C-alpha positions, 0 to 999 in steps of 0.5 A: 677128158673129151676136150680136144687140146692137140692134134697129131697125125703121127700116133693115136692112143686108143684105150681099147685097141692100143696105139696106132702109128700113122694109122696102123696098129702095132701088128700092122706096123710090124708086118709092113716094115722091112725086117732086120736081117735074120729077124721077124722084127723091123729095125728102128731105122725103118720105123723112124722113116715111117714115123717121119714120112708116113710111108713104108720105106724100101730096103734102100731107104732103110739102108740110107738111114742106117748109113747116116746114123752110123756117122751120127752115133759117134758120141764125143769123149767129153760126154762120157767123161762128164757122166763119169764125174757123177756119183755112181749111185746117181739114177740112170735117168739123171745120168742120161739127162746130164749126157744129153745136156753136155752135148748141147755145145754141138747143137746146130740149132744153137749155132745157127741162132748164135750166128744171127741166121735164125729164120722161122721158115727154115729153122726146122732144118737145124732142129731136124739135124739136132734131133737126128744126132740125139736119136742116133746117140741115145742108145750109145749113151744109155749102154755106157750108163748101164755098163758104168752102173751095173757092169763095173764100167766094162764098156763094149765098143759099137759094132758098125755092122749092126742096126740100132736095136741090135747094137744096143743089145750088143753093147750091154752084152745081152746076146742075140736074143735081146736084139729083137727085144731092143728093136721092139721096145724102142719102136713101141716107146717111140711116140704116144700122141705127143701129149704126155709129160715128156713130149709136152715138156719138149714142146714147151721148152723148145717154144722158148727157142731152147735148142733140142738138147735142152728140150730133150733133157727137160723131157727126160726129167719129166719121163723120170717121174713115177707117173710116167716113164719110171712106171716101168721101173715100178712094175719091175720092182713090183714083180721082183717083190712078188717073186720074193714074197709068193714064189719061193715055196709055192706055184704062182697060180692065177688065183695067187697073182690075182690076190697079189694084184688086189692087195696092191690096188687096195693098198692105194 
């Protein structure tokens, strides 16, 4: 603690006021960005532009990102085939990691390096291309995995008219109400100072000139740990067990919830 070990201008996590993206708090960020049609929430595409440039995009600039991601979001069939070969009781994060790694054959960074055209000054361009492809495809692969595991492999096709968050909600068949949830969730989890396990892992792996697919898959494996991303799953498990234990025949009062929380803390 209190030792400067990295510098990032993309986001800053304050223990009191929460996260800031490009200097803006979450409410300021949501207020500034162009909104999805018929929604009070911005699109993930507008936020992506804001994160990369530090500038609030115009609607025309957001539309450019939307159009570009529509092209990039097409996932090769072999990726789905590869995921389907895994045992159905595999953890979704293992499936996602395998899916990302499977796409490595399409890496533009790796192709450039293998062709003997690698140049440190311009290598970021092919890294950016890979990163854009990965980001655009992640929700599609994640929706496929969700439906494979929990919906009997009943898959729902991409709706080309929808933005990323809305399309994810559509593909997992959660309806209009979940569209804003997906938008908000993707934005809030986009960047956290770059020093956490998953972000640090991607930087470390890529420093060996492993391409972004290798690096991102490695980051996902770190994210799967219970002291990192899996904490979300642990909280959901805790909430379900709380409901089963306390809410069947009594009102979940503030005192009851406080006691349950202290029971958890005292149990280590």
